[in-house]
N, C-alpha and C positions, 0 to 999 in steps of 0.2 A: 841692635837687640835692645830690648828694654830690660831694666833691672827687675822688674816684677810683672805679674800678669795684669793685663788691662781686663778686669772682670766685668765691665760695664759694656765695652764696644763688641763688635762682632768678631774681631780678629784677636785671638790671644797671642800673647808674647812669651817668649823662652824665659824661664825663672832659673837662675844659677842654682845648681843642686846643692844639697846639704851634704856635708863630706864627713865621714867618721874619724874620730881621733884613734890613732893606734895605741893599743895597750897590750901588756903581756897575757893577761887573762881576762875572760869576760867577768863583769860585776856579778857578785853573789847575793847582794842585797835584793829586797823586794821591790817592784815596782818597774822591772824591766821585762822587755820581751825579746826574743832572740830569733835570728835567721841565719840560715846557711849562706856564707858568702858564695857568690857566683862567679866564676872565672870567665868574665865576658867584658863587654864594653857598656858604661853607664850611658843610658839613653833616655831622652824625654819625648813622649808622644803628645803632640798637640792635636786636638780635633777641634774644628769649628767651622763656620760657613765657608772658609776657604778650603776646606778638605782636611786631608791628614798630612802632618808634617813630623819628621823624626829628627831630633837634634842630638849632637854629641854632648858630653859633658861641658865642653868649652863652647857651647852655642853654635856650633857649625851645622848646617842643614845637611843631614845624611840621609834624606828621603830617597834619592835615587840608589843609594847603596842598599837600602834596606827595602827596596821596592815591594818584595813579596809580603813583608809585615804590613806596610801601608795599604796594600790591596786587601788584606785579611781583616783590617780594622773594620767590624760591623758591630759596634756597641750600642746598646739602647740608652743613647743619649745624644743631645744636639752639640754639646760642647764639654770638653774635659781636657785636662792636663794630668798625665800619667808619668810616675817616675818608675824607672826600673832598669833592667839590664838585657841587652842582646847577647844571646848565647847560640851555641849549635851543640846538639847532643852528641857526646863522645861515643866510642865503641861500647862502654858498659853503661851508658846512660848519664854519666857525670859530665858536667860542663867541660869543654877542652879548648883552651884559647888558640893553639896552634891550628886546630882544625877550623876555628872560627875565622881566623884571618884568611885561610884558603876558602872557606865558603863564601865569604863577602865577594870575592873576585870570581870564583869558577862554579859554585853551588848555592847561590842565594837562597834557594827554595828550602834550605836545611835551617835558615836562621829562625829563631824564636824570641819572642819579647816576653820576659817575666816581670810583671809589675809587682811592685812592692810598696807604693804609695800613690796617693791621689791628691793633687793640689787644687783642682777646680772642677766643678761639675754644673754644668747648666746654669751658668749664671752666679753661682755661689763660690766665694773664695773659701776653700777648705783649709788652707794652710794654718790658720789660727786654732784650729780644732785639735783636741787631744789626738795623738797617734792612733789609739785603738779605734776611735770613732772614723777616722780616715780610712783605716784599714776595713772596718766594716762597711763603709761606702763603696770601696774599691772591690770587695769580694762580692757585693751584690750586682755590681756593674759588670765585672769581667766573669764571675762564677768559676766553679772548678772544671777542671778538663786539661787535656793535653793538646790543644790546637796551638796555633801561632801566637795567640796572646794568651798567657797563662798567669795564674794568681800565685804569689810567693807566700806559702803558709809561714807563720810565726809559732813559736814555742814559749811556753812559761815554764817556770819550775828550775830544776838543777842545771845551771848554765854550764858548769864545768863538766858534768857528765855529758852533756850534748857536744861540748867542744872536742872531748876525747873520743866520742863516736864519730864525729865528723872528720877528725884526724884520720880514721881508719879508712874511710871510703873515698876520700879524694879531694873534696873542695878545700878552698884555701883557709877557711876558718869561720868565725862566727861573727855577725854583725849584732850588737845588743843595742836597743833603742828604749828610751824612757817611755813607758806607756801613755803617760800624760802630757809628752812634750809637743809642741807646736812645730811646724815646718819652718826652717829658717835657712836660706842659702848660706854657703860658705862653711868654714871648719866648725865643727860642733862637738860639745862636751856631753850632749844628751844622746848622740850615736857614738858607739865605740866599736873598735874592730880588733879582734883577737885573732891573730894569723898562726896558722899551723908553723912550727919552727923549720920543717923540713921543706917549706914552700917559700919562694921569693916573694917580695913585696908586690902586690898586685896593682893592677891599673884602676881599681875602684876608687 
C-alpha cells in the first residue's frame, strides 16, 4: 500500500487515516466543528477505474466483508476516496458495535457506511483543502439520506452542550475538528476526541 493517493494515475491508493487525540472535553474556542463519534469500524472507500474497494484503518482490503456496501456505491463521480465509519443501526437507531461484529458475519446487508471526509475527487487531491470545503464537496457527492452510504453531519456552536446531549443518547462521544485544517494521516492535534466517561475507549 502506498503512503498517499496517486492522484494522477487510474488506480488510487489507500491513505493512512487521520486519527484524533483523546481529550477530556471538547474545545470551547471558535474555529472548531463537532461530530458525534460513531461506534463502528473506521473504513476508507476508494472508487476508481478498478471498481470499488473498502479498507480497514490499517489498510487491509475488507471489500469482501463489506460487499453490500461496495455494491451500493453509485455516486456521481469517476474516482473518489471517502473516509468514514462502517456501522449497523442498533435497536433504537444508535450505532451498536456488538451488533456490528455479528452483522459482518451473519447479516452484512445491515451494514451502513457513514462518510465524514473526502480526500480525492475526480483527479483532484482534496486533502490540502480546509475541512469545511472538503465537507461541502462530500455532502454534494453523497447527499442527505438514509441509504447504505450516508453523510455525517457536523455541528458548530456550544460543543460542551452537544457533548452532554450525546452522553444521554448513547454514542461514545464527540469528535471535534478544526474547520480550517487540512487532512494529514496519523495522530492529529486538529482532530480531538472527547469520550463519554461511562464508555470504554473506542476503536476509532
